[in-house]
ZAFIBA-354151 format. One record per residue (C-alpha): residue number from 0; residue in three letters; x, y, z. Coordinates in nm, 3 decimals, always signed. Example, Ala and Ser with C-alpha at 12.3 -4.5 7.8 and 13.67 -1.06 7.14 Angstrom:
BEGIN
0_ALA_+1.230_-0.450_+0.780
1_SER_+1.367_-0.106_+0.714
This chain:
BEGIN
0_MET_+21.147_+1.652_+32.558
1_ASN_+21.236_+2.001_+32.681
2_PHE_+20.947_+2.088_+32.914
3_ARG_+21.079_+2.436_+32.989
4_LEU_+21.085_+2.513_+32.618
5_THR_+20.726_+2.389_+32.587
6_ILE_+20.617_+2.618_+32.872
7_THR_+20.797_+2.918_+32.719
8_VAL_+20.644_+2.865_+32.375
9_LEU_+20.290_+2.816_+32.508
10_ILE_+20.307_+3.127_+32.729
11_ALA_+20.440_+3.330_+32.436
12_VAL_+20.154_+3.211_+32.215
13_CYS_+19.896_+3.294_+32.482
14_LEU_+20.037_+3.643_+32.534
15_CYS_+20.043_+3.707_+32.163
16_THR_+19.675_+3.623_+32.130
17_GLY_+19.590_+3.923_+32.342
18_THR_+19.752_+4.158_+32.091
19_LEU_+19.618_+4.002_+31.774
20_ALA_+19.343_+4.190_+31.596
21_GLN_+19.191_+3.869_+31.466
22_SER_+18.868_+3.783_+31.644
23_ASP_+18.927_+3.409_+31.609
24_TRP_+19.162_+3.388_+31.908
25_ARG_+19.057_+3.331_+32.268
26_LEU_+19.277_+3.355_+32.576
27_SER_+19.131_+3.129_+32.845
28_ILE_+19.173_+2.993_+33.196
29_PRO_+19.126_+2.612_+33.193
30_PHE_+19.003_+2.398_+33.482
31_GLY_+19.029_+2.023_+33.445
32_PHE_+18.930_+1.713_+33.643
33_THR_+18.992_+1.347_+33.567
34_GLY_+18.867_+1.048_+33.763
35_GLY_+18.875_+0.674_+33.724
36_PRO_+18.919_+0.337_+33.899
37_ASN_+19.264_+0.226_+34.011
38_LEU_+19.385_-0.124_+34.098
39_ALA_+19.718_-0.241_+34.237
40_ARG_+19.916_-0.534_+34.102
41_MET_+19.925_-0.786_+34.385
42_ASP_+20.158_-1.075_+34.460
43_ILE_+19.973_-1.269_+34.733
44_ALA_+20.169_-1.504_+34.955
45_GLN_+20.047_-1.857_+35.008
46_GLY_+19.790_-1.884_+35.285
47_VAL_+19.732_-1.508_+35.304
48_THR_+19.386_-1.368_+35.246
49_TRP_+19.462_-1.004_+35.169
50_ARG_+19.239_-0.873_+34.892
51_GLN_+19.204_-0.529_+34.746
52_GLY_+18.894_-0.319_+34.710
53_LEU_+18.828_-0.085_+34.423
54_GLY_+19.050_+0.220_+34.451
55_GLY_+19.037_+0.543_+34.262
56_VAL_+19.249_+0.816_+34.111
57_MET_+19.161_+1.180_+34.058
58_THR_+19.350_+1.469_+33.906
59_GLY_+19.271_+1.838_+33.923
60_GLN_+19.452_+2.119_+33.749
61_ALA_+19.424_+2.478_+33.628
62_GLY_+19.641_+2.708_+33.420
63_ILE_+19.635_+2.921_+33.106
64_GLY_+19.527_+2.830_+32.754
65_PHE_+19.415_+2.946_+32.414
66_ARG_+19.163_+2.853_+32.146
67_TYR_+19.168_+2.941_+31.778
68_LYS_+18.855_+2.947_+31.565
69_GLU_+18.688_+2.708_+31.811
70_ARG_+18.880_+2.431_+31.631
71_ILE_+19.224_+2.398_+31.790
72_GLY_+19.376_+2.500_+32.120
73_GLY_+19.618_+2.423_+32.396
74_THR_+19.674_+2.468_+32.767
75_LEU_+19.955_+2.480_+33.019
76_GLU_+19.842_+2.344_+33.356
77_PHE_+19.959_+2.273_+33.709
78_GLY_+19.773_+2.056_+33.956
79_ALA_+19.764_+1.749_+34.177
80_LEU_+19.704_+1.376_+34.148
81_LEU_+19.537_+1.178_+34.426
82_ASP_+19.589_+0.801_+34.425
83_TYR_+19.371_+0.595_+34.661
84_TYR_+19.404_+0.222_+34.742
85_GLN_+19.222_-0.001_+34.990
86_PHE_+19.286_-0.357_+35.107
87_GLY_+19.115_-0.601_+35.338
88_ASN_+19.204_-0.918_+35.530
89_GLY_+18.890_-1.038_+35.701
90_PRO_+18.799_-0.776_+35.966
91_VAL_+19.130_-0.595_+35.915
92_GLU_+19.132_-0.309_+35.664
93_TYR_+19.411_-0.091_+35.533
94_ALA_+19.386_+0.208_+35.301
95_PHE_+19.611_+0.494_+35.199
96_MET_+19.609_+0.796_+34.970
97_HIS_+19.905_+0.924_+34.775
98_ALA_+19.902_+1.293_+34.675
99_ILE_+20.154_+1.436_+34.430
100_VAL_+20.188_+1.740_+34.204
101_GLN_+20.179_+1.721_+33.825
102_TYR_+20.256_+1.945_+33.530
103_ARG_+20.090_+1.903_+33.193
104_THR_+20.017_+2.057_+32.856
105_ASN_+19.706_+1.977_+32.654
106_PHE_+19.643_+2.015_+32.282
107_PHE_+19.307_+1.955_+32.121
108_TYR_+19.121_+1.960_+31.790
109_GLN_+18.743_+2.000_+31.758
110_ILE_+18.517_+1.899_+31.468
111_PRO_+18.178_+2.080_+31.451
112_ARG_+17.869_+1.862_+31.474
113_LYS_+17.645_+1.990_+31.195
114_LYS_+17.320_+1.876_+31.355
115_TYR_+17.406_+2.047_+31.684
116_PRO_+17.532_+2.406_+31.635
117_GLY_+17.790_+2.503_+31.896
118_SER_+17.869_+2.138_+31.971
119_PHE_+18.189_+1.957_+31.870
120_LEU_+18.353_+1.616_+31.856
121_LYS_+18.677_+1.665_+32.048
122_PHE_+19.014_+1.489_+32.021
123_ASP_+19.281_+1.585_+32.269
124_MET_+19.617_+1.478_+32.406
125_ASP_+19.778_+1.557_+32.741
126_PHE_+20.155_+1.546_+32.789
127_GLY_+20.328_+1.599_+33.121
128_TYR_+20.529_+1.469_+33.409
129_ILE_+20.484_+1.379_+33.775
130_PRO_+20.783_+1.437_+34.006
131_PHE_+20.741_+1.139_+34.239
132_SER_+20.930_+1.161_+34.568
133_GLU_+21.116_+0.835_+34.590
134_GLY_+21.164_+0.663_+34.924
135_GLU_+20.885_+0.820_+35.132
136_SER_+20.735_+0.556_+35.360
137_MET_+20.436_+0.493_+35.586
138_ARG_+20.425_+0.206_+35.836
139_GLU_+20.128_+0.071_+36.032
140_ASP_+20.103_-0.214_+36.283
141_LEU_+19.777_-0.404_+36.236
142_GLY_+19.840_-0.655_+36.515
143_SER_+19.898_-0.980_+36.335
144_GLN_+20.068_-0.806_+36.045
145_VAL_+20.278_-0.503_+35.972
146_VAL_+20.200_-0.301_+35.661
147_GLU_+20.449_-0.063_+35.502
148_THR_+20.402_+0.156_+35.195
149_ILE_+20.689_+0.328_+35.016
150_THR_+20.684_+0.557_+34.715
151_LEU_+20.873_+0.468_+34.400
152_GLY_+21.031_+0.719_+34.168
153_PRO_+21.175_+0.909_+34.007
154_VAL_+21.000_+1.153_+33.768
155_ARG_+20.734_+0.988_+33.549
156_TRP_+20.643_+1.124_+33.208
157_PHE_+20.292_+1.051_+33.086
158_ILE_+20.047_+1.095_+32.800
159_ALA_+19.668_+1.092_+32.819
160_PRO_+19.481_+1.079_+32.485
161_GLY_+19.109_+1.148_+32.493
162_ILE_+18.796_+1.159_+32.279
163_GLY_+18.465_+1.320_+32.369
164_VAL_+18.225_+1.605_+32.307
165_ALA_+18.255_+1.979_+32.367
166_GLU_+18.000_+2.259_+32.390
167_ASN_+18.047_+2.633_+32.347
168_LEU_+17.937_+2.860_+32.629
169_ASP_+17.873_+3.235_+32.619
170_ASN_+18.218_+3.296_+32.766
171_GLY_+18.404_+2.973_+32.710
172_ASN_+18.391_+2.603_+32.635
173_ILE_+18.320_+2.284_+32.830
174_SER_+18.405_+1.927_+32.733
175_LEU_+18.364_+1.570_+32.858
176_SER_+18.597_+1.297_+32.732
177_LEU_+18.702_+0.938_+32.783
178_THR_+19.076_+0.915_+32.841
179_TYR_+19.359_+0.672_+32.911
180_HIS_+19.640_+0.789_+33.136
181_TYR_+19.966_+0.611_+33.047
182_ASN_+20.295_+0.653_+33.233
183_PHE_+20.627_+0.579_+33.066
184_GLY_+20.902_+0.388_+33.240
185_GLY_+20.706_+0.086_+33.357
186_GLY_+20.667_-0.028_+33.714
187_GLY_+20.448_+0.111_+33.986
188_THR_+20.440_+0.433_+34.182
189_THR_+20.395_+0.280_+34.530
190_LEU_+20.483_-0.053_+34.687
191_THR_+20.285_-0.186_+34.985
192_THR_+20.420_-0.482_+35.179
193_PHE_+20.206_-0.695_+35.414
194_ARG_+20.429_-0.896_+35.657
195_LYS_+20.346_-1.157_+35.917
196_GLU_+20.550_-1.418_+36.095
197_GLY_+20.755_-1.622_+35.852
198_PRO_+20.933_-1.540_+35.528
199_GLU_+20.621_-1.502_+35.318
200_VAL_+20.509_-1.149_+35.232
201_THR_+20.228_-1.009_+35.021
202_THR_+20.301_-0.707_+34.803
203_ALA_+20.075_-0.462_+34.622
204_GLU_+20.230_-0.238_+34.357
205_GLY_+20.032_+0.075_+34.276
206_MET_+19.999_+0.105_+33.900
207_PRO_+19.988_+0.455_+33.746
208_ASN_+19.792_+0.370_+33.431
209_PHE_+19.414_+0.398_+33.426
210_PHE_+19.105_+0.463_+33.215
211_GLY_+18.896_+0.758_+33.326
212_VAL_+18.657_+1.039_+33.246
213_LYS_+18.796_+1.388_+33.192
214_MET_+18.607_+1.716_+33.221
215_ARG_+18.764_+2.044_+33.118
216_MET_+18.617_+2.395_+33.127
217_MET_+18.783_+2.691_+32.956
218_LEU_+18.671_+3.038_+33.065
219_ASP_+18.757_+3.316_+32.822
220_VAL_+18.936_+3.614_+32.972
221_ARG_+19.035_+3.790_+32.651
222_GLY_+18.955_+3.769_+32.284
223_HIS_+18.655_+3.786_+32.061
224_LYS_+18.322_+3.896_+32.202
225_PRO_+18.019_+3.744_+32.031
226_TYR_+17.913_+3.968_+31.741
227_ARG_+17.556_+3.990_+31.617
228_THR_+17.465_+4.127_+31.278
229_PRO_+17.260_+4.446_+31.341
230_THR_+16.900_+4.417_+31.224
231_VAL_+16.637_+4.672_+31.118
232_VAL_+16.258_+4.686_+31.102
233_PRO_+16.134_+4.482_+30.801
234_PRO_+16.003_+4.692_+30.510
235_LYS_+15.627_+4.700_+30.450
236_GLU_+15.677_+4.515_+30.119
237_PHE_+15.806_+4.213_+30.311
238_TYR_+15.530_+3.977_+30.200
239_ALA_+15.549_+4.092_+29.839
240_PHE_+15.922_+4.024_+29.834
241_MET_+15.860_+3.666_+29.947
242_GLN_+15.638_+3.600_+29.642
243_ARG_+15.915_+3.682_+29.396
244_GLU_+16.154_+3.438_+29.235
245_THR_+16.496_+3.434_+29.402
246_ARG_+16.800_+3.351_+29.193
247_VAL_+17.136_+3.251_+29.341
248_LYS_+17.395_+3.496_+29.213
249_ARG_+17.709_+3.365_+29.384
250_GLN_+17.809_+3.100_+29.635
251_PHE_+18.115_+3.121_+29.860
252_LYS_+18.291_+2.918_+30.126
253_SER_+18.434_+3.107_+30.422
254_LYS_+18.670_+2.984_+30.692
255_ARG_+18.604_+3.299_+30.895
256_GLU_+18.295_+3.348_+31.107
257_LYS_+18.256_+3.712_+31.006
258_VAL_+18.243_+3.844_+30.648
259_VAL_+18.176_+4.185_+30.495
260_LEU_+17.957_+4.293_+30.203
261_LYS_+17.984_+4.636_+30.041
262_LEU_+17.703_+4.759_+29.818
263_TYR_+17.714_+5.069_+29.593
264_ASP_+17.616_+5.206_+29.253
265_ASN_+17.918_+5.202_+29.022
266_ALA_+17.737_+5.356_+28.727
267_GLU_+17.491_+5.642_+28.690
268_ILE_+17.302_+5.725_+29.009
269_ASP_+16.942_+5.662_+28.901
270_GLY_+16.761_+5.616_+29.233
271_ASP_+16.788_+5.238_+29.278
272_THR_+16.659_+5.141_+29.626
273_ILE_+16.709_+4.803_+29.792
274_SER_+16.658_+4.604_+30.111
275_VAL_+16.884_+4.323_+30.232
276_MET_+16.797_+4.020_+30.444
277_VAL_+17.051_+3.786_+30.611
278_ASN_+16.931_+3.447_+30.735
279_GLY_+16.573_+3.565_+30.765
280_GLN_+16.654_+3.898_+30.936
281_TYR_+16.658_+4.236_+30.762
282_VAL_+16.987_+4.423_+30.801
283_LEU_+16.913_+4.702_+30.549
284_ALA_+16.581_+4.858_+30.445
285_TYR_+16.490_+5.127_+30.188
286_TYR_+16.853_+5.200_+30.109
287_ALA_+16.915_+5.427_+29.809
288_LEU_+17.238_+5.324_+29.636
289_THR_+17.508_+5.587_+29.586
290_LYS_+17.875_+5.592_+29.493
291_LYS_+17.958_+5.555_+29.861
292_LYS_+18.002_+5.191_+29.960
293_LYS_+17.754_+5.066_+30.219
294_LYS_+17.930_+4.818_+30.450
295_ILE_+17.735_+4.526_+30.600
296_LYS_+17.913_+4.307_+30.858
297_ILE_+17.770_+3.958_+30.875
298_GLN_+17.817_+3.709_+31.157
299_LEU_+17.797_+3.368_+30.992
300_GLU_+17.619_+3.070_+31.138
301_GLU_+17.737_+2.710_+31.111
302_GLY_+17.634_+2.568_+30.773
303_GLN_+17.484_+2.766_+30.487
304_ASN_+17.400_+3.137_+30.519
305_GLU_+17.174_+3.322_+30.279
306_VAL_+17.187_+3.692_+30.188
307_VAL_+16.890_+3.810_+29.978
308_ILE_+16.876_+4.146_+29.798
309_TYR_+16.532_+4.291_+29.718
310_ALA_+16.448_+4.576_+29.479
311_HIS_+16.200_+4.847_+29.583
312_ASN_+16.215_+5.000_+29.237
313_GLU_+16.413_+4.988_+28.914
314_GLY_+16.527_+5.350_+28.917
315_ARG_+16.530_+5.551_+28.596
316_ILE_+16.728_+5.280_+28.417
317_SER_+16.598_+4.924_+28.442
318_PRO_+16.683_+4.688_+28.610
319_ASN_+16.790_+4.769_+28.964
320_THR_+17.168_+4.710_+28.971
321_ALA_+17.424_+4.727_+29.247
322_ALA_+17.796_+4.656_+29.262
323_CYS_+17.884_+4.416_+29.542
324_GLU_+18.216_+4.345_+29.711
325_PHE_+18.254_+4.029_+29.917
326_ARG_+18.536_+4.015_+30.173
327_SER_+18.646_+3.724_+30.392
328_GLY_+18.987_+3.781_+30.547
329_LEU_+19.226_+3.861_+30.263
330_ARG_+18.985_+3.731_+30.002
331_ARG_+18.812_+3.994_+29.785
332_GLU_+18.559_+3.945_+29.507
333_ARG_+18.351_+4.196_+29.309
334_PHE_+18.040_+4.123_+29.108
335_MET_+17.711_+4.281_+29.004
336_ILE_+17.369_+4.229_+29.161
337_SER_+17.071_+4.270_+28.930
338_THR_+16.720_+4.269_+29.077
339_ALA_+16.375_+4.370_+28.953
340_LEU_+16.019_+4.397_+29.076
341_ASP_+15.961_+4.031_+28.991
342_ARG_+16.286_+3.873_+29.108
343_ASN_+16.540_+3.881_+29.391
344_GLU_+16.902_+3.772_+29.395
345_SER_+17.083_+3.589_+29.672
346_ILE_+17.436_+3.513_+29.789
347_LEU_+17.503_+3.181_+29.963
348_ILE_+17.793_+3.156_+30.210
349_ASP_+17.896_+2.820_+30.355
350_TYR_+18.079_+2.830_+30.688
């Protein structure tokens, strides 16, 4: 695994997101924390009463990352790992903390939760390495026994898969996951030896693998700003419109969160006037159709979106007709809208 190549590629992707015109990209600063219990593997000598208490491990890191369409993303991070162990032998206690740097990349995929807009089921995977300093030692005389801890190396590569939930914020994303931190290479990261008179010794090998809880926050620094479809004052015929039959003209599926509708009269200009409502909010009122295309930008919501076209009149030539262009990314479709004083027509867009 070429870690330098991974770093180069991820930085290049992040820098490119700042120049892309697509609004689906986010350039972010991630902050992550992981914590969990940690136990050593002990080999207790006969007649020795050393026991270990519950230790803990915590990691903290920050870096640079990206998200695309709130579905996938990745980070490049640098941080530290703190490994804490404690042991006891009657009234005698011994504890130590091991602090080391770590480098990691994280890739994730999020699945929207339909019942909770803005919330996701998140799957992620961390890859990285920890450059352990081999041979560092700490010695302490506890009276009846001498305790010595040495660090074991060398570099340890690790993975940390996780599953959890994520929530969108106004300027970022926050997630909470269960994770398992697994180091390759086997063996421990520290070795503690408890010696007393005689040949018997007790050893405690610090194990690098653990289950934990991971929290990650991504703060957007560049990319799409939330867009809201502009609204207008509802027309006075609002209640009358609601009494009419509404027929579904077309139904689309969009992978983009923003689509465009263009409305115009492609035949004889006969005074057709319409109003348009999107998801219960009016975005166009008392608009007289002309040859010039009227553009309506629509910010889609999770699930099904409804666009309803209402007729104020039928012009000189019945019924009230309008040409409509639907655009989502590179996709283009044209069709006719036909409304009257007793019926509306709608467009359904699933996102």
